[in-house]
RODOKE-667579 format. One record per atom (N, C-alpha, C): x, y, z; atom name. Coordinates in nm, 2 decimals, always signed. Each point is the difference from the previous one (the first is absolute). Layout:
<rec <X, Y, Z>, CA>
...
REM end
This chain:
<rec <+9.75, +9.86, +8.99>, N>
<rec <-0.09, -0.08, +0.08>, CA>
<rec <+0.07, -0.11, +0.07>, C>
<rec <-0.03, -0.01, +0.14>, N>
<rec <+0.07, -0.11, +0.07>, CA>
<rec <-0.08, -0.13, -0.02>, C>
<rec <+0.07, -0.12, +0.03>, N>
<rec <-0.06, -0.13, -0.03>, CA>
<rec <-0.13, -0.02, +0.07>, C>
<rec <-0.03, +0.07, +0.11>, N>
<rec <-0.12, -0.03, +0.08>, CA>
<rec <-0.11, +0.10, -0.02>, C>
<rec <+0.01, +0.08, -0.11>, N>
<rec <-0.10, +0.10, -0.03>, CA>
<rec <-0.12, -0.04, -0.08>, C>
<rec <+0.00, -0.13, -0.05>, N>
<rec <-0.11, -0.05, -0.08>, CA>
<rec <-0.07, -0.11, +0.08>, C>
<rec <-0.13, +0.01, +0.02>, N>
<rec <-0.08, -0.09, +0.08>, CA>
<rec <+0.01, -0.14, -0.06>, C>
<rec <+0.00, -0.01, -0.14>, N>
<rec <+0.00, -0.13, -0.06>, CA>
<rec <+0.12, -0.09, +0.03>, C>
<rec <+0.11, +0.07, +0.04>, N>
<rec <+0.12, -0.08, +0.04>, CA>
<rec <+0.00, -0.05, +0.14>, C>
<rec <-0.09, +0.04, +0.08>, N>
<rec <+0.00, -0.03, +0.15>, CA>
<rec <-0.11, -0.11, +0.02>, C>
<rec <+0.04, -0.11, +0.06>, N>
<rec <-0.09, -0.11, +0.03>, CA>
<rec <+0.00, -0.03, +0.15>, C>
<rec <-0.10, -0.05, +0.05>, N>
<rec <+0.00, -0.05, +0.14>, CA>
<rec <+0.09, -0.12, +0.01>, C>
<rec <+0.08, +0.00, +0.10>, N>
<rec <+0.10, -0.11, +0.02>, CA>
<rec <+0.14, +0.03, -0.06>, C>
<rec <+0.01, +0.11, -0.07>, N>
<rec <+0.13, +0.04, -0.07>, CA>
<rec <+0.09, +0.07, +0.11>, C>
<rec <+0.13, -0.03, -0.01>, N>
<rec <+0.09, +0.06, +0.09>, CA>
<rec <+0.05, +0.13, -0.06>, C>
<rec <-0.02, +0.11, +0.09>, N>
<rec <+0.03, +0.13, -0.05>, CA>
<rec <+0.08, +0.08, +0.10>, C>
<rec <+0.06, +0.11, -0.04>, N>
<rec <+0.06, +0.10, +0.09>, CA>
<rec <-0.09, +0.12, +0.00>, C>
<rec <-0.04, +0.05, +0.12>, N>
<rec <-0.08, +0.12, +0.01>, CA>
<rec <+0.07, +0.11, +0.08>, C>
<rec <-0.05, +0.12, -0.01>, N>
<rec <+0.05, +0.11, +0.08>, CA>
<rec <-0.12, +0.04, +0.09>, C>
<rec <+0.02, -0.02, +0.13>, N>
<rec <-0.11, +0.04, +0.10>, CA>
<rec <-0.01, +0.15, +0.00>, C>
<rec <-0.12, +0.05, +0.05>, N>
<rec <-0.02, +0.14, +0.01>, CA>
<rec <+0.11, +0.07, +0.08>, C>
<rec <+0.03, -0.06, +0.11>, N>
<rec <+0.11, +0.06, +0.09>, CA>
<rec <+0.13, +0.00, -0.06>, C>
<rec <+0.03, -0.08, -0.10>, N>
<rec <+0.13, -0.02, -0.06>, CA>
<rec <+0.01, +0.08, -0.14>, C>
<rec <-0.10, +0.08, -0.03>, N>
<rec <+0.00, +0.07, -0.13>, CA>
<rec <+0.12, +0.09, -0.02>, C>
<rec <+0.04, +0.07, +0.11>, N>
<rec <+0.11, +0.09, -0.01>, CA>
<rec <+0.13, -0.07, -0.02>, C>
<rec <+0.03, -0.11, +0.07>, N>
<rec <+0.12, -0.07, -0.01>, CA>
<rec <+0.00, -0.11, -0.11>, C>
<rec <-0.11, -0.04, -0.05>, N>
<rec <-0.01, -0.10, -0.10>, CA>
<rec <+0.02, -0.14, +0.04>, C>
<rec <+0.00, -0.03, +0.13>, N>
<rec <+0.03, -0.14, +0.05>, CA>
<rec <-0.11, -0.10, -0.06>, C>
<rec <+0.05, -0.11, -0.05>, N>
<rec <-0.08, -0.10, -0.06>, CA>
<rec <-0.04, -0.11, +0.10>, C>
<rec <-0.12, -0.03, +0.01>, N>
<rec <-0.05, -0.11, +0.08>, CA>
<rec <-0.05, -0.11, -0.09>, C>
<rec <+0.06, -0.12, +0.02>, N>
<rec <-0.03, -0.11, -0.09>, CA>
<rec <-0.11, -0.09, +0.06>, C>
<rec <-0.09, -0.06, -0.08>, N>
<rec <-0.11, -0.08, +0.05>, CA>
<rec <-0.08, -0.06, -0.11>, C>
<rec <-0.11, -0.07, +0.03>, N>
<rec <-0.09, -0.06, -0.09>, CA>
<rec <-0.13, +0.07, +0.00>, C>
<rec <-0.05, +0.03, -0.12>, N>
<rec <-0.13, +0.07, -0.01>, CA>
<rec <-0.11, -0.08, +0.05>, C>
<rec <-0.08, +0.07, +0.09>, N>
<rec <-0.12, -0.06, +0.05>, CA>
<rec <-0.13, +0.06, -0.07>, C>
<rec <+0.01, +0.13, -0.01>, N>
<rec <-0.11, +0.08, -0.07>, CA>
<rec <+0.05, +0.11, -0.08>, C>
<rec <-0.07, +0.03, -0.11>, N>
<rec <+0.04, +0.11, -0.09>, CA>
<rec <-0.10, +0.11, +0.04>, C>
<rec <+0.05, +0.12, +0.04>, N>
<rec <-0.09, +0.10, +0.05>, CA>
<rec <-0.02, +0.11, -0.10>, C>
<rec <+0.08, +0.02, -0.10>, N>
<rec <-0.02, +0.10, -0.11>, CA>
<rec <-0.10, -0.06, -0.10>, C>
<rec <-0.11, +0.08, -0.03>, N>
<rec <-0.10, -0.05, -0.09>, CA>
<rec <+0.03, +0.04, -0.15>, C>
<rec <+0.07, +0.11, -0.02>, N>
<rec <+0.03, +0.04, -0.13>, CA>
<rec <+0.11, -0.09, -0.07>, C>
<rec <+0.00, +0.00, -0.13>, N>
<rec <+0.09, -0.09, -0.07>, CA>
<rec <+0.15, +0.03, +0.01>, C>
<rec <+0.03, +0.13, +0.04>, N>
<rec <+0.14, +0.03, +0.02>, CA>
<rec <+0.01, +0.12, +0.10>, C>
<rec <+0.12, +0.02, +0.06>, N>
<rec <+0.02, +0.11, +0.09>, CA>
<rec <+0.15, +0.04, -0.02>, C>
<rec <+0.03, +0.12, -0.02>, N>
<rec <+0.14, +0.04, -0.02>, CA>
<rec <+0.09, -0.03, +0.11>, C>
<rec <-0.04, -0.01, +0.13>, N>
<rec <+0.08, -0.03, +0.11>, CA>
<rec <+0.00, -0.14, +0.04>, C>
<rec <-0.07, -0.08, -0.07>, N>
<rec <-0.01, -0.15, +0.03>, CA>
<rec <-0.14, -0.04, +0.05>, C>
<rec <-0.04, -0.12, -0.03>, N>
<rec <-0.13, -0.05, +0.05>, CA>
<rec <+0.01, -0.02, +0.15>, C>
<rec <-0.10, +0.04, +0.07>, N>
<rec <-0.01, -0.02, +0.15>, CA>
<rec <-0.05, -0.14, +0.03>, C>
<rec <+0.08, -0.07, +0.08>, N>
<rec <-0.04, -0.14, +0.04>, CA>
<rec <+0.02, -0.02, +0.15>, C>
<rec <-0.07, -0.10, +0.05>, N>
<rec <+0.02, -0.05, +0.14>, CA>
<rec <+0.07, -0.13, -0.01>, C>
<rec <+0.11, -0.01, +0.08>, N>
<rec <+0.08, -0.13, +0.00>, CA>
<rec <-0.07, -0.09, +0.10>, C>
<rec <+0.05, -0.13, +0.00>, N>
<rec <-0.06, -0.10, +0.09>, CA>
<rec <+0.02, +0.04, +0.15>, C>
<rec <+0.11, +0.08, +0.03>, N>
<rec <+0.03, +0.04, +0.14>, CA>
<rec <-0.08, +0.12, +0.04>, C>
<rec <-0.09, +0.05, -0.09>, N>
<rec <-0.08, +0.12, +0.03>, CA>
<rec <+0.06, +0.13, -0.04>, C>
<rec <+0.12, +0.01, -0.05>, N>
<rec <+0.06, +0.12, -0.04>, CA>
<rec <-0.06, +0.05, -0.13>, C>
<rec <-0.02, +0.13, -0.01>, N>
<rec <-0.06, +0.06, -0.12>, CA>
<rec <+0.10, +0.10, -0.06>, C>
<rec <+0.01, -0.01, -0.13>, N>
<rec <+0.09, +0.10, -0.07>, CA>
<rec <-0.01, -0.01, -0.15>, C>
<rec <+0.08, +0.07, -0.07>, N>
<rec <+0.00, +0.00, -0.15>, CA>
<rec <+0.11, -0.08, -0.05>, C>
<rec <-0.03, -0.09, -0.10>, N>
<rec <+0.09, -0.09, -0.06>, CA>
<rec <+0.11, +0.08, -0.08>, C>
<rec <+0.13, -0.04, +0.03>, N>
<rec <+0.11, +0.06, -0.07>, CA>
<rec <+0.08, -0.11, -0.07>, C>
<rec <-0.01, -0.12, +0.05>, N>
<rec <+0.08, -0.11, -0.06>, CA>
<rec <-0.10, -0.12, -0.01>, C>
<rec <+0.03, -0.08, -0.10>, N>
<rec <-0.07, -0.13, -0.02>, CA>
<rec <+0.10, -0.11, +0.00>, C>
<rec <-0.01, -0.10, +0.09>, N>
<rec <+0.09, -0.11, +0.01>, CA>
<rec <-0.07, -0.12, -0.05>, C>
<rec <+0.08, -0.09, -0.07>, N>
<rec <-0.06, -0.12, -0.06>, CA>
<rec <-0.02, -0.11, +0.10>, C>
<rec <+0.09, -0.01, +0.10>, N>
<rec <-0.01, -0.10, +0.10>, CA>
<rec <-0.02, +0.06, +0.14>, C>
<rec <-0.08, -0.07, +0.08>, N>
<rec <-0.02, +0.05, +0.14>, CA>
<rec <+0.12, -0.03, +0.09>, C>
REM end
């Protein structure tokens, strides 16, 4: 399980690395701050889907402690 696959670990304002839909094949990480949590279930095997403050939407692959 990757660090971003459990909803309880994701909080609004947290700095995370996500993979955008367009980057799923190459795995490019986009870093930003969580604005909204879009996944309603408690976990997801590919990562919790979030929206970043810049409007980007993707699944969390990394959790960073500092912005």
